[in-house]
C-alpha positions in Angstrom: -47.0 -54.9 -15.9 -47.3 -51.2 -15.3 -49.6 -50.2 -12.5 -51.6 -47.0 -11.9 -53.8 -45.8 -9.0 -57.1 -44.1 -9.2 -59.6 -42.5 -6.9 -62.9 -44.2 -6.1 -66.0 -42.2 -5.1 -67.4 -42.6 -1.6 -70.2 -45.2 -1.6 -72.7 -43.4 0.7 -72.8 -40.0 -1.0 -75.5 -39.5 -3.6 -74.5 -37.8 -6.8 -75.1 -34.1 -7.2 -77.6 -32.8 -9.8 -74.8 -32.1 -12.2 -73.5 -35.7 -11.9 -77.0 -37.3 -12.3 -77.2 -39.9 -15.0 -80.7 -41.1 -14.5 -83.3 -42.2 -14.3 -83.2 -44.5 -17.3 -86.4 -45.9 -18.7 -86.4 -49.4 -20.2 -87.3 -47.8 -23.6 -84.2 -45.6 -23.5 -82.0 -48.6 -22.8 -83.6 -50.5 -25.6 -82.7 -47.6 -27.9 -79.1 -48.1 -26.8 -79.2 -51.8 -27.7 -80.7 -50.9 -31.1 -78.1 -48.3 -31.9 -75.8 -49.3 -34.8 -72.9 -51.3 -33.3 -70.1 -48.9 -34.3 -72.0 -45.9 -33.0 -72.9 -47.7 -29.8 -69.2 -48.6 -29.1 -68.1 -45.0 -30.0 -70.5 -43.6 -27.5 -69.6 -46.1 -24.8 -65.9 -45.5 -25.3 -66.4 -41.7 -25.1 -68.2 -42.1 -21.8 -65.6 -44.5 -20.5 -62.7 -42.1 -21.3 -64.5 -39.3 -19.4 -64.1 -41.2 -16.1 -61.4 -43.8 -16.5 -58.1 -44.6 -18.0 -59.2 -46.5 -21.1 -56.2 -48.8 -21.0 -56.4 -50.0 -17.4 -58.1 -53.0 -15.8 -59.0 -53.7 -12.2 -58.3 -57.4 -11.3 -60.4 -59.3 -8.8 -60.0 -62.9 -7.7 -62.9 -65.0 -6.4 -62.8 -68.0 -4.0 -65.7 -70.2 -3.1 -65.3 -70.5 0.7 -68.4 -72.7 1.1 -69.5 -74.7 -1.9 -72.8 -76.6 -2.8 -75.9 -77.5 -0.8 -77.6 -74.1 -1.3 -81.4 -74.3 -0.5 -82.2 -71.8 -3.2 -83.5 -72.9 -6.6 -81.8 -70.4 -8.9 -82.0 -72.1 -12.4 -78.5 -71.1 -13.4 -76.7 -72.3 -10.4 -75.0 -75.8 -10.0 -74.7 -75.2 -6.3 -78.4 -75.5 -5.7 -79.3 -78.6 -3.7 -82.5 -78.8 -5.8 -80.6 -79.5 -9.0 -78.8 -82.6 -10.2 -75.6 -80.9 -11.2 -73.5 -83.1 -9.0 -72.1 -80.3 -6.8 -71.2 -81.8 -3.4 -72.0 -79.9 -0.2 -68.6 -78.7 1.2 -68.1 -77.1 4.6 -66.7 -73.6 5.1 -63.0 -73.5 4.3 -60.5 -73.1 7.1 -59.1 -69.6 7.6 -55.6 -70.6 6.7 -56.8 -72.0 3.4 -58.6 -68.8 2.5 -55.6 -66.7 3.5 -53.2 -68.7 1.4 -55.5 -68.4 -1.6 -55.6 -64.6 -1.1 -51.8 -64.5 -1.0 -51.6 -66.4 -4.2 -54.2 -64.1 -5.9 -52.2 -61.0 -4.7 -49.0 -62.4 -6.0 -50.6 -62.9 -9.4 -51.7 -59.3 -9.6 -55.2 -59.3 -8.1 -56.1 -56.2 -6.0 -59.5 -57.4 -4.7 -60.3 -60.8 -3.1 -63.9 -61.9 -3.2 -65.2 -64.7 -1.0 -68.5 -66.5 -1.9 -70.6 -68.8 0.1 -73.5 -71.0 -1.1 -76.0 -69.9 1.6 -79.5 -68.4 1.5 -77.9 -66.1 4.1 -75.2 -66.5 6.8 -76.1 -67.7 10.2 -74.5 -65.8 13.1 -71.9 -68.6 13.7 -71.0 -68.5 10.0 -70.7 -64.8 9.9 -68.3 -64.8 12.8 -66.0 -67.1 10.8 -66.4 -64.9 7.7 -65.5 -61.7 9.5 -62.3 -63.4 10.7 -61.5 -64.1 7.0 -62.3 -60.5 6.0 -59.9 -59.2 8.7 -57.1 -61.6 7.7 -57.4 -60.8 3.9 -57.7 -57.1 4.6 -54.4 -57.3 6.6 -52.6 -58.3 3.4 -53.5 -55.0 1.8 -56.1 -56.4 -0.5 -59.6 -55.0 -1.1 -62.2 -57.4 0.4 -65.5 -58.5 -1.1 -68.1 -61.1 0.0 -71.2 -62.6 -1.5 -73.0 -64.5 1.2 -76.7 -64.3 0.2 -79.4 -62.3 2.0 -78.3 -60.4 5.1 -80.2 -60.0 8.3 -80.4 -56.8 10.2 -77.0 -55.9 11.7 -75.0 -58.3 9.6 -73.8 -55.7 7.1 -72.6 -53.6 10.0 -70.6 -56.6 11.3 -69.0 -57.0 7.9 -68.2 -53.3 7.7 -66.6 -53.4 11.1 -64.4 -56.3 10.0 -63.1 -54.3 7.1 -65.3 -55.4 4.2 -65.0 -53.1 1.2 -67.6 -54.6 -1.2 -70.7 -56.8 -0.9 -71.8 -58.5 -4.0 -75.6 -59.2 -4.4 -76.7 -59.4 -8.0 -80.2 -58.7 -9.3 -79.7 -61.4 -11.8 -82.2 -60.3 -14.5 -85.2 -58.1 -15.2 -88.0 -58.0 -12.7 -90.6 -59.6 -15.0 -88.2 -62.5 -16.0 -87.0 -63.0 -12.4 -89.8 -65.5 -11.4 -88.7 -67.8 -14.3 -85.2 -68.0 -12.7 -85.8 -68.0 -9.0 -88.8 -68.8 -6.8 -87.2 -69.1 -3.4 -86.5 -65.4 -2.9 -88.1 -62.3 -4.4 -86.7 -59.3 -6.3 -87.6 -57.2 -3.2 -85.6 -59.5 -1.0 -82.5 -58.7 -3.2 -83.2 -55.0 -3.0 -83.6 -55.2 0.8 -80.1 -56.7 1.2 -78.7 -54.0 -1.1 -80.3 -51.4 1.1 -78.7 -52.9 4.2 -75.3 -52.9 2.5 -75.7 -49.3 1.5 -76.8 -48.2 5.0 -73.7 -49.9 6.5 -71.4 -47.9 4.2 -70.1 -50.8 2.2 -69.5 -50.5 -1.5 -72.1 -52.2 -3.7 -71.2 -54.8 -6.2 -74.4 -55.6 -8.2 -74.9 -56.9 -11.7 -76.7 -59.7 -13.5 -76.6 -62.6 -15.8 -77.4 -62.7 -19.5 -77.9 -65.6 -21.8 -80.6 -67.2 -19.6 -83.3 -67.1 -22.3 -84.4 -63.5 -21.6 -85.4 -61.1 -24.4 -83.4 -58.0 -25.4 -86.0 -55.7 -23.7 -85.5 -57.8 -20.6 -81.7 -57.3 -20.8 -82.4 -53.6 -21.2 -84.7 -53.7 -18.1 -81.9 -55.3 -16.1 -79.5 -52.5 -17.1 -82.2 -49.9 -16.3 -82.9 -51.4 -12.9 -79.2 -51.3 -12.0 -78.7 -47.8 -13.4 -81.6 -46.5 -11.4 -80.3 -47.7 -8.0 -79.4 -44.6 -6.0 -76.5 -44.3 -5.7 -75.5 -46.5 -8.6 -73.4 -49.6 -7.8 -69.6 -49.0 -7.7 -69.0 -52.3 -9.3 -71.3 -54.0 -12.0 -70.4 -57.6 -12.9 -72.0 -58.8 -16.2 -72.1 -62.6 -16.3 -72.6 -64.6 -19.5 -74.3 -67.8 -18.4 -72.0 -70.8 -18.1 -74.4 -73.7 -18.8 -73.8 -76.6 -16.4 -75.4 -80.0 -17.0 -78.0 -80.8 -14.4 -79.2 -77.2 -14.1 -82.6 -76.2 -15.6 -80.9 -73.8 -18.1 -78.6 -76.4 -19.5 -78.9 -76.8 -23.3 -80.3 -73.4 -24.2 -79.1 -71.6 -27.3 -76.2 -69.3 -26.6 -76.5 -65.5 -26.8 -74.9 -63.9 -29.9 -71.5 -62.5 -28.8 -72.3 -59.1 -30.2 -75.4 -58.9 -28.1 -73.2 -59.5 -25.0 -70.9 -56.6 -26.1 -74.0 -54.4 -26.5 -74.9 -55.3 -22.9 -71.5 -54.1 -21.7 -71.8 -50.9 -23.7 -75.3 -50.2 -22.3 -74.0 -50.7 -18.8 -71.1 -48.3 -19.4 -73.2 -45.6 -20.8 -75.9 -45.8 -18.1 -73.4 -46.3 -15.2 -70.5 -44.1 -16.3 -68.6 -44.2 -13.0 -69.0 -47.9 -12.2 -66.4 -50.5 -12.7 -68.0 -52.8 -15.3 -66.7 -56.3 -14.9 -66.4 -59.2 -17.3 -67.4 -62.1 -14.9 -68.6 -65.6 -15.6 -68.4 -66.8 -19.2 -65.1 -65.3 -20.1 -63.6 -68.8 -20.5 -65.8 -69.3 -23.6 -65.1 -65.8 -25.1 -62.5 -65.4 -27.8 -59.8 -62.8 -27.4 -61.5 -60.7 -30.0 -64.8 -60.6 -28.1 -63.0 -59.7 -24.9 -61.2 -56.9 -26.7 -64.6 -55.6 -27.9 -65.9 -55.7 -24.4 -63.0 -53.6 -23.2 -63.7 -51.2 -26.1 -67.3 -51.1 -24.9 -66.2 -50.0 -21.5 -65.5 -53.1 -19.4 -62.6 -52.2 -17.1 -62.6 -55.0 -14.5 -62.3 -58.8 -14.8 -62.3 -61.8 -12.5 -58.7 -63.1 -12.8 -57.4 -66.5 -12.1 -58.2 -70.1 -12.8 -61.7 -70.4 -11.4 -64.7 -68.5 -10.3 -67.1 -70.0 -7.7 -67.6 -73.3 -9.5 -66.8 -72.7 -13.2 -63.6 -72.1 -15.2 -61.9 -68.8 -15.9 -59.0 -67.9 -18.2 -55.7 -68.9 -16.7 -53.5 -66.1 -15.3 -50.8 -66.4 -18.1 -53.5 -66.4 -20.8 -54.9 -63.2 -19.3 -51.5 -61.6 -19.0 -50.8 -62.4 -22.6 -54.0 -60.8 -23.8 -53.3 -57.7 -21.7 -49.9 -57.4 -23.3 -51.4 -57.7 -26.8 -53.9 -54.9 -26.0 -51.5 -52.7 -24.1 -53.6 -52.9 -20.9 -52.2 -52.0 -17.5 -53.4 -53.0 -14.0 -55.2 -50.6 -11.6 -53.2 -51.1 -8.4 -55.8 -49.9 -6.0 -59.1 -48.2 -6.1 -58.7 -46.9 -2.6 -55.7 -44.7 -3.3 -55.8 -41.1 -4.4 -55.3 -40.5 -8.1 -51.7 -40.1 -9.2 -52.5 -39.7 -12.9 
């Protein structure tokens, strides 16, 4: 597949007045959701083309480096020790195992390698091992990302020193719906970790999950919350809930696919310079729905056979879809633009 390179904005520099895209009120985002579908996609695609190659995707791969046994009670997550999803508590993977997975991901075309651990937050002894992983993966020429839960003071700086490019910490949902999803940490806890990440100069990867029983205004409130972060996240993963038996959200009615596409479009319009990523739930999406998401401004995907604990379209299937749509691969977001 053809590759291109693009330039990525510095994470610690606030946008100038001329670049400002906010603040966004919830009512304004609701108006986006209620826009006629064709008009909404046209607007999203117009915004997308102002900042990105409309036919290019950034590919990320995600590995669970420590699975299960999480003390949090997030209603969507099979890794919670409080649920009966049958997820066994597994120890932190050895460095060699992680490095081999990164090599395979890179060989398959991924440019970013994300490492996720089922912790409330890393202990110092855990972080020492993770920083070794970050250094090793970085040495391969891959962008590095980690999602480790809440960070203590100084931990973001340790990750930055090890070479971490991105830290993922999702807001999950709207502030008023959040207590229905998680009770073991607050919304402010999440915002505090994001502030630590920003202060350390690490790129922010922050998105949410839809299809958890929230209303459309609550989906709009999530998008508004993300869009009003200052600076806005460089990467915005939008997850479509994968229902796992044994979790509190199992058995709920699924979100209409067009509503998911509307969520992607709203994210693109309100966060024009962010990489908007199709994340969990892509396994259940048809090729047509994925194509609509790309038209709506999604330009990043998790790529490979598995996310943290749930399935993901296989590599060959993804490549076939990209060929059908004429999509190319963004080789690196760190490089200066050659287009």
